[in-house]
N, C-alpha and C positions, 0 to 999 in steps of 0.2 A: 732583431741580432737572437740567434738561438744560442742555448747554451755552450753548445761544442765552439762555436764562435769566440765566445767572451772567453772560454777556459784558453784557446788558443791563444787569446790576446795577454789573458794572466799570465798565464808560463811566460810568455816573451818580456812583459814588463817584470819579472818578478828573478829574469834571467836565468831560468833552468833550461838543464839539457832538454831538449825535446824530445829525448826517449825514454828517459828514465827520469821522465820529471815529476812524478808522485814520490816517487822515494826520497828525493830531496826536501820533498813537502814534509812529509811524514818526519824525517829528520831534523826537521828545524827546530830549535831552542826552545822557540814560543809554543811550538808544537808538544814536544819530549815534556816542559815543563807544568802544562794542561792536562796531562797524560799523567804523571807524576802523582799530582795533586788526586787526581781521581782514584789512582790505588792507595795513597795515603787514608783519602776517607774509606775504602772498601776494609782497609786494615782495621782502622778503628771501629766501625760496625762488628766486625769480628773480633773485638775485645783485645786487638795486637795495635803497638805503636802510642799508647797512651803515655803521657809524660809521666805519670804516675810510677809506669812502670822504668824509669830510669834513675827513681832513686839513686845515687852512691852508696858504699856499704857505709855504716857508721861504725862505732866504738863505742862500747856501754861497760865499766869497769875494767879495764883495758884490754877488752877482748874485742873481735870484729862479730857485727851483728848486722845480718842481715835485714833491713827496715821491711815495714808492711808497704803491699805495694795493693793496695784497693781497688778493684776496677767495676766502676759500676755502668750498666749498660742502658741507661737513661734515655742517651740518643737515639738510640734503635726503636726503645719503646714507644717514645715521642713519635716519629718519622709514622712509626706502625700504627699509631692510635690517629695521626695525621689521616694517613692513606685510607683506612677505614671508616672515618668518620665523613669523608668527600663521598667515598663509593658504597657505604655502607649498603645502602639502599639500592644501590644500580644506575644506570642511568636511563632515563626515558626519551625514545625519539616520536616525535608528533609532527603531523603535516599530513603529507599525501597517504593515503592508507594502504596503496600498493608498494610504494616505499618503502614506510614503515612497517610492513609485513617481512619486506627482505631484510630490512634492518635487523628486525627483531631474531629472526632466524639465523641470523649471522653472529649476532652480539650472543646467543644462547651456546652456536656451536664453537666461537672462536675467541670473539673481543671478552666476552667476559672476566676469564682471566689474563688477559693481558693488559685489561686495564688497569687492574692493580699495577701489575710489575712497570707499566709507564709511570706510572703517576710514583710509585716507589723511586723510582730510578729517579726521576724530575728533584723531587724532595731529597735524595739522599746526595746526588751527583750535579744536580742544575740542570742536566738535557736526559731526553732519551730517545731511541732514533727507532723506528719500525718500518721495514720493509713489507711492503702488499705488492703482491701477486698472483696470479693464476698458474694453477696447476692440474693439467687433465679437467679442465673448465669448474675449477672449483677455487674458491676464494682462499688463499692463505696469507698469513701473518707470520711474521718474524720479528724478535727485538734484536739488534745491534749491540754487542757489549760496549757502554759507552769507555770503557779501553781500548778499544778497537776502531773506534768512530774519530773520523777526520775529515770535517766538511770544510768545504772549500770557497770563501767569500770572498768577492772580488773588489777593486778599490773603490767601488762603487756600493758596497755592502750588499751586493746580490748574494743569493746560495745560487751556484753555478754548478757544483758537482762534488763528490763526496767519494772518499776514500776510506775502505775496509783494510786493515793490517791487523794479521793475527801471526802466530806462530805455534806451531803444533809440531813436537819431535824435532824441532833443529830448521822445520823448513818453512819460509814465512809465504804468507800467499799475498797477495794487492788486489781488491777488488774493485775497480775504477767503476763509477756510476756518472754518466753524461747523459741529460736526456731522456732517451728510450732503450738506451745500451747500458750492457756491462760489459767491462774487459777484464779478464782474469789474468793473472800476473804469477808466475811462482819463482822461487830459487831453487826448487830442486835439482840437484846435479850440480851446483856450484855457480850459477848463471843463470842472471833474471831472464825470461825468455814468456811470450805470449802462450798464455793457455787456449783462449780462444774467445771472440766477441758474444754476447749472448742478447737476444732481444729481451726488453725488460720495460713493459707498457705500462708498470706501475709508476715510472720516474724512482728521482730522488726520494731516498728516504724520509719520511716524515719527521719534521725537528716538534718535539714537545718540549718547552722550557719553563724553566721556573723566574718569577720576578727578579729582576737585576737593574738597578737605576743606572747600571755603567756600561752596560753590552747590549744590544738588543737582537742576539743568538746565543750567546752562551749565558746561561741561567745562573742564578747564586743558588748555594747549596744551603740546604736549613742546617746543616752543622755546621756550618762557619759562624751561626749565633748561639751556637750552644756549647762548642768544644770549650771555648774560654771558663764560661761558669762551671761546666762538668768537670775542668783539671781542678777548678779550688776546692771542688768538693771531693774529689777523690783526695785529694794533698790532705784537706781537714780531717777526713776520714782515716787516712792514714797514720798523719804524724798523730791524731788524737789516742787512737789505739796504741802506736807505739809509747806513748807517754803513758797511758794508764797501766802498761800491763809492766812496763819499766818499774813506774813508781808505786805501784800497790803491796812489792814486798818489801820497801822503803830500806833502809839503810841501819846498820847495827851501831850503836855508837858507844864505847863501854870510857867509863869514867873511874878512876882508881886501878890498882892493880888486883891480881888475880892472886888465889891462894893455890890454887891449884895450877898446873903447868898445862894450860889449854889454848890452842889455837882457836880464837874464834875464828869461823868459816864467813867469809865475805855473803854468802848464800846458803840456805840450809834451815831445816826444823829439826825438830825433837833432841835438840842438844842440850845440853844443861852444864852449867859453871857455877863455882863456888868466887863470891869477891870479899873483899874487907870491909868492912863493917860501914866505911865511910865509902864505898865505891857505890858506882851507879850504871845500871846498863838499861839502853832505850831502844827501840827501833822508831828512826825519824823519817815520817814522811811527807811527802808535798800533798799537798793538796790538788785535788783534781777539779779543777771551774769546768763543772758539766753545763752550768749554764750560761757560761760564756762560748761552751761548744753548740748546745744548742739553739743559740740565738743566732751564731752566724751560719750553723746550717742551715734553718729555718730560712735565712734571709737570702740564701743562695738557692735552696728550690722555689723560694716564692718569685725571684729573678729569674727561674730556667721557666716555672708555669706562665709568667707574664709575657718572655719573649716567646716561647713558642704558642701564645694564647690557648694554652692547653688548660680546663679549671682543674681544680686541684680535687674537685669533688669524680672527676673522672678517672685520675690517678690514684684513688684512695688516701688522698694526705686529709681528709676532712669527713667530720661524720654528717651523714644526710638523715639522721633519724628525723629530724626537727624541721629539713625542710620542704615547703610544700609544694606544688608542681608547678605553679607559679614562679617561684625563687629558682627551682630546679633549671627552667627552660633562661632565666638572667643569668645563672650562670655558665649557660655555652654563649652567650651576646658575641662574645669577642671572638671563639672559634666558628662562629657565621660569620662574621665579617671579613675573617681570615679567610676562610673557606672561598667566600664569596670571589674575594681579590685574587687567589690560587686559580679558580675556575675560570675567569678570564684567560688566564693563559693556555690552561690547559684545552678549552674551547677551539681556541686558534688551531692547535695540531687535529682535533676531531673535525673541524672542518676542512681540512686538508684531506683527511683520511674519505671525507665525504666525496671530494674530488675525485682521488683517486679513486674508489668504488665504483664512480660512475663509470669511469671508462673501462675497468674490469669487467662490469654486469654487462657494458655494452658487447665488449669482446664476447662475451657468453649469448649474444643477441636478445639481453634484456634493456629494451630502450623506454627511456622516461622522457616527459616532456622537461623544457627547462624551467617552466614554472613548478613544477612537480617537486624538481630537488630544489629551488630555492623555498618550499614551503616548508622543509623541515627544518624543525628545533630541536634543541638539544636541552635536557634540563639533570641538574644535579639532585640527588633525591639524600640529603645529608640522613646520617644517621645520629641524631638527636635523639631523646629519651623524649616519648610521647605516651599518651594515654590511649590507648586501644578504644577503649569508651566512648572517648569524644570522638575521636575518630569515624566512630562506628554511628554515631549519633550525625555527627556532622553529615556522612554519607548519606544516611538515611535521609535526612532531610532534605538535600540536594535532588536527592531522585524524588522525591515527592513532587518535587519541582518541578520535573521533568528537566534537570539542569546538569545530570549526568550520567554515563549508560551503565549498565549492568557490569559492561568489562573493566570501565575506569574503578570502579568502585572495588573489582577483585583486586585489582593491583596494589591498592592501599591496605587490602586485610591480609596481616601478616600470617593467618589460619590457612589462605590458598596459596598453593605454590605453583600448581600449574592452570594456568586460567584457561587452556583451550578444554582440556578434559572436564574441567569443574563446568563449564558453559554447555558440553553435549552434555553431562550428565544432566544436568538440570533440565533441558532439555527433552530428552528420555523419559524425564519422569513424569513432565507435562503432557505428554502426549500419551504415556500411561496413564493419567488421570483424565484426561480429556477423554477417552475411550472409555473408560470405568463410569464417568457421569452421562455419556452418552445413553439414553434407553431404548432399551431392545425392541424388535417390532416382534 
């Protein structure tokens, strides 16, 4: 049964209006709650909507005081770190030589930057949606904003269609993807009408998702693990600063009578008064327990690093001067394990991409066998600190054993950015040297 037939059955089972069913689907409470959650997370990453910013007005010495509201953007830093760690050294394709060459071209021209956005969306919002298509016999890729994404999952849990809904200048447009067609609707002019139906051989948008034990379609955002800890860190900072600045001045306490007729100000410096011989005047201060603050802050930060599997050394929280290379690698063990777990879910989307790329390339007249496509493997190269000296020595040993090619060696040398040009230059130098060494008659 094609997705179009499954969609018709889904519309009937849900009791939607057959003509404008996509509007009813988008406006469902469950869909709007999901979109609202994504919008809240976008605002949070932009520094808005933090609980600390909602602290109410307080009163001190009888006057209203606006409390401090310290916003810390640790969540954004942790997500950027996780994305860069996973993709810092790129993705390597291996297998059939011709397909790998084609994929490397696409990766250099198109996917290298988009992959960062995909993984960042996955970590930030739980999901990313990529649309692949041909334009003038050139493969193109575009990301659909998670705020505009409405995948349709039927009652059997199968992904059968997709609705992209967005509003610009008061005009709403719906792009409905079914099988290899896209139907475009708009409410420009006040009424919803069909703009047209277009061929879409790339099929449904690719779903990249994060791990989620409760759902196999919608992933869980990393922010769900960070926000509660960050809320407490921001509250500790804000309240501690309030307490410090309010109590550092102290309260002026007078005992006995004044000889001079002078009103002691509640706050101030540089004033002088005269007391009777048995009078006393002192500034009473409340001690600021900095040790308690430091302990609580360090505990919360340690919890945040543990939950995010981010080594403290990578976030500048510990001194690395006394760490050996082996010790440094050990600190990244949890990060590697977490990245390996995440990699599995990202790969699901990347292999879907390969299936769609095959269709798009065949539409351009580029055909490869099933065996060739099945041979393709995807490898993530983590951005873990390494010793270039050790890498070069290991590669040299492998080369001497004829276990690795020169091209592969160059991939792992950070000093070489353009492998193709470097190989051509080496070959030219070799030819010139051979010509020089050849004896003249």
